[in-house]
C-alpha positions in Angstrom: 33.6 -1.9 8.7 32.2 -4.8 6.6 28.7 -4.3 5.2 25.6 -6.3 5.8 23.6 -6.9 2.6 20.0 -8.1 2.2 19.5 -9.5 -1.3 16.2 -10.8 -2.6 15.9 -13.3 -5.4 19.4 -14.5 -4.4 19.2 -18.0 -5.6 20.3 -17.3 -9.2 21.4 -14.7 -11.8 22.1 -11.2 -10.5 21.0 -12.2 -7.0 23.6 -15.0 -6.7 26.2 -12.7 -8.2 25.5 -10.1 -5.6 26.0 -12.7 -2.8 29.3 -13.8 -4.4 30.5 -10.2 -4.7 29.6 -9.5 -1.0 31.5 -12.6 0.1 34.6 -11.5 -2.0 34.5 -8.1 -0.3 34.5 -9.7 3.1 30.9 -8.6 3.8 27.9 -10.5 5.2 25.1 -11.5 2.7 21.6 -12.3 3.9 20.4 -14.1 0.8 16.6 -14.2 0.5 14.7 -16.5 -1.8 11.5 -18.5 -1.9 13.6 -21.6 -2.2 16.3 -21.0 0.4 17.8 -24.5 -0.1 19.1 -23.3 -3.5 21.7 -21.4 -1.5 22.9 -24.3 0.5 26.2 -24.5 -1.4 27.1 -20.9 -0.7 26.1 -21.2 2.9 28.2 -24.3 3.3 31.2 -22.6 1.6 30.9 -19.4 3.6 29.0 -20.1 6.8 30.3 -16.9 8.5 29.3 -14.7 5.6 26.2 -16.1 3.9 22.9 -16.7 5.5 19.9 -18.1 3.6 16.6 -16.5 4.4 13.3 -18.0 3.2 11.2 -15.1 2.0 8.5 -14.6 -0.5 8.4 -10.8 -1.3 4.7 -11.0 -2.1 4.1 -11.8 1.6 4.4 -8.1 2.7 3.2 -9.0 6.2 6.3 -11.2 6.7 8.8 -8.6 5.4 8.8 -6.3 8.5 9.5 -9.3 10.8 12.2 -10.7 8.5 14.0 -7.3 8.4 13.7 -6.9 12.1 15.2 -10.3 12.7 18.1 -9.6 10.4 18.8 -6.3 12.2 18.6 -8.0 15.6 21.2 -10.6 14.6 23.5 -8.5 12.5 23.0 -5.0 14.0 22.0 -3.3 10.7 21.3 -3.6 7.0 23.8 -1.5 4.9 22.6 -2.4 1.5 19.2 -3.6 0.3 19.1 -5.2 -3.2 15.5 -5.5 -4.5 16.3 -8.2 -7.1 13.4 -10.7 -6.9 11.3 -10.7 -10.0 9.9 -12.5 -13.0 8.8 -11.7 -16.6 5.5 -11.7 -18.3 4.6 -11.5 -22.0 1.2 -10.8 -23.5 -0.7 -8.1 -25.3 -2.2 -5.4 -23.1 -5.7 -6.6 -24.2 -4.8 -10.2 -23.4 -3.5 -9.5 -19.9 -6.1 -9.8 -17.1 -6.3 -8.1 -13.8 -5.1 -11.1 -11.8 -2.0 -11.4 -13.9 -1.3 -7.7 -13.6 -1.8 -7.6 -9.9 0.4 -10.6 -9.4 3.2 -9.0 -11.2 2.9 -5.8 -9.3 2.9 -7.7 -6.0 6.4 -9.1 -6.9 8.0 -6.1 -8.5 6.4 -3.1 -6.9 4.6 -3.8 -3.6 7.3 -6.3 -2.4 10.2 -3.9 -3.0 8.2 -1.0 -1.6 7.6 -2.9 1.7 11.3 -3.9 1.9 12.4 -0.2 1.4 10.0 0.9 4.1 11.3 -1.7 6.5 15.0 -0.9 6.1 14.7 2.9 6.0 14.3 3.6 9.7 17.7 2.0 10.5 19.4 3.7 7.5 17.9 7.1 8.5 19.1 6.6 12.1 22.7 5.9 10.9 22.5 8.5 8.1 24.0 5.9 5.7 22.9 3.0 3.5 22.2 2.1 -0.1 19.1 0.8 -1.9 19.6 -1.0 -5.2 16.5 -1.4 -7.3 16.9 -3.9 -10.1 14.8 -2.6 -12.9 15.3 -3.2 -16.6 15.8 -1.4 -19.8 12.0 -2.0 -19.9 11.8 0.4 -17.0 12.7 3.3 -19.4 11.0 2.1 -22.6 8.7 -0.7 -23.8 7.4 -2.5 -26.8 4.6 -4.9 -27.8 4.1 -7.8 -25.4 5.8 -6.2 -22.4 3.1 -3.8 -21.2 2.6 -5.5 -17.9 6.3 -6.2 -17.2 7.3 -2.6 -18.1 4.4 -1.2 -16.2 5.9 -2.7 -13.0 9.4 -1.4 -13.8 8.1 2.1 -14.8 6.3 2.2 -11.4 9.4 1.1 -9.6 11.6 3.7 -11.3 9.1 6.5 -10.7 8.9 5.7 -7.0 12.7 5.3 -6.8 13.3 8.8 -8.3 11.2 10.4 -5.6 12.8 8.1 -3.0 16.3 9.3 -4.0 15.2 12.9 -3.6 13.9 12.2 -0.1 16.7 10.1 1.3 19.7 11.6 -0.5 20.0 14.4 2.0 20.0 11.8 4.8 23.1 10.1 3.4 21.3 7.2 1.7 22.0 6.2 -1.9 19.4 4.9 -4.4 20.6 3.2 -7.5 18.2 2.0 -10.3 19.8 -0.6 -12.5 18.4 -1.1 -16.0 19.9 -4.3 -17.6 19.4 -5.5 -21.1 19.5 -9.2 -21.8 21.7 -10.9 -19.2 22.1 -14.6 -18.7 19.8 -15.0 -15.7 16.7 -17.1 -15.1 14.3 -14.3 -16.1 13.4 -15.6 -19.5 12.8 -19.1 -18.1 10.7 -17.5 -15.3 8.3 -15.7 -17.6 4.6 -16.2 -17.6 2.4 -15.6 -20.7 -1.1 -14.4 -21.2 -3.4 -17.0 -22.7 -6.1 -16.6 -25.3 -3.7 -15.1 -27.9 -5.5 -12.8 -30.2 -4.7 -13.1 -33.9 -4.5 -9.4 -34.5 -1.4 -9.2 -32.4 0.4 -12.1 -34.1 2.9 -9.9 -35.9 3.7 -7.7 -32.9 3.2 -9.5 -29.6 3.8 -12.8 -31.4 7.4 -11.7 -32.3 8.0 -10.9 -28.6 6.7 -14.3 -27.5 9.0 -16.0 -30.0 12.0 -13.9 -28.7 11.3 -14.9 -25.1 10.8 -18.5 -26.0 14.1 -18.7 -27.9 16.2 -16.3 -25.9 16.9 -18.2 -22.7 20.5 -19.4 -22.3 22.3 -17.2 -24.9 21.8 -13.7 -23.5 25.0 -11.7 -23.9 25.2 -10.1 -20.5 27.3 -11.5 -17.7 25.7 -11.0 -14.3 29.0 -11.1 -12.5 30.4 -8.3 -14.6 27.1 -6.4 -14.2 27.3 -6.7 -10.4 30.9 -5.5 -10.4 29.9 -2.3 -12.1 26.9 -1.9 -9.8 29.3 -2.2 -6.8 31.6 0.3 -8.4 28.7 2.7 -8.9 27.7 2.4 -5.2 31.2 3.1 -4.1 31.6 6.2 -6.4 31.5 9.6 -4.8 28.7 10.5 -7.3 26.5 7.4 -7.6 24.2 7.6 -10.6 20.5 7.3 -10.1 20.1 5.3 -13.4 22.6 2.7 -14.6 21.7 0.8 -17.8 23.8 -2.3 -18.4 24.9 -4.1 -21.6 25.1 -2.8 -25.1 21.4 -3.5 -25.7 20.4 -1.8 -22.4 22.5 1.3 -23.1 21.3 1.5 -26.7 17.7 1.1 -25.8 17.7 3.8 -23.0 19.6 6.3 -25.1 17.5 5.6 -28.2 14.3 6.1 -26.2 15.5 9.3 -24.7 16.4 10.6 -28.2 13.0 9.6 -29.5 11.1 11.3 -26.7 13.2 14.5 -27.2 12.3 14.5 -30.9 8.6 14.1 -30.2 8.6 16.8 -27.6 10.5 19.2 -29.9 8.0 18.5 -32.8 5.1 19.8 -30.7 7.0 22.1 -28.4 5.7 25.4 -29.8 2.0 24.4 -29.7 2.5 22.7 -26.3 3.9 25.9 -24.8 1.0 28.0 -26.2 -1.6 26.3 -24.0 -1.5 28.8 -21.1 -4.4 31.3 -20.4 -3.9 34.3 -22.7 -1.4 32.7 -24.9 
């Protein structure tokens, strides 16, 4: 049976690549974006397989109705891809509450509402898959990315618990952690104002990287999506899937660093029980 996909942020980058992969597999793609008209070409080319849905994932009140409408017309949602997102660069001290909350609305609360909306149907059928598009910044972070990584760390922590809860019900959860892929992310990155001089050498370097990095990222979204689809179809779908040389190196390097830090303090950390 062909699958029904609900893909957010479907107008470009990974989202568009997911739509194209679903079409190639003979599936139906409900492609959600704030600018649904950006999908007109795909809808026109594949009117029986691609449907554009205007959806702002920060409008959590609209999510339940949108999901219900998709289910009523297509019968089910087999795969949810939480892909909508944007970047933010700025020192922790420079990032205000409004900026932080806005980013969490897009990359935590929106995906959470979508997961809650699709789960009843998936639980009833005892099948389904949820793809959470995180980042290598969901496993590690560095100067300038505290807000962005904060959202991705939150998404990953929630997704690990989610996988434990829904795995026994036949529902897969896959957290994807790309490095630098040629998407619109760099061009859709906000920045904190009032730059503080003390962070010029640390956060300043990250700001420069973001400003210069758009358009020449090494990662190919189509190849990344092909691997994601293969992981979903595998008998043992991984919970975490870093993508790209930089993504894999960053995640493995961070895990090694954490292991070394734990080992250095392990003896004293273990001796903190009563009576030790």
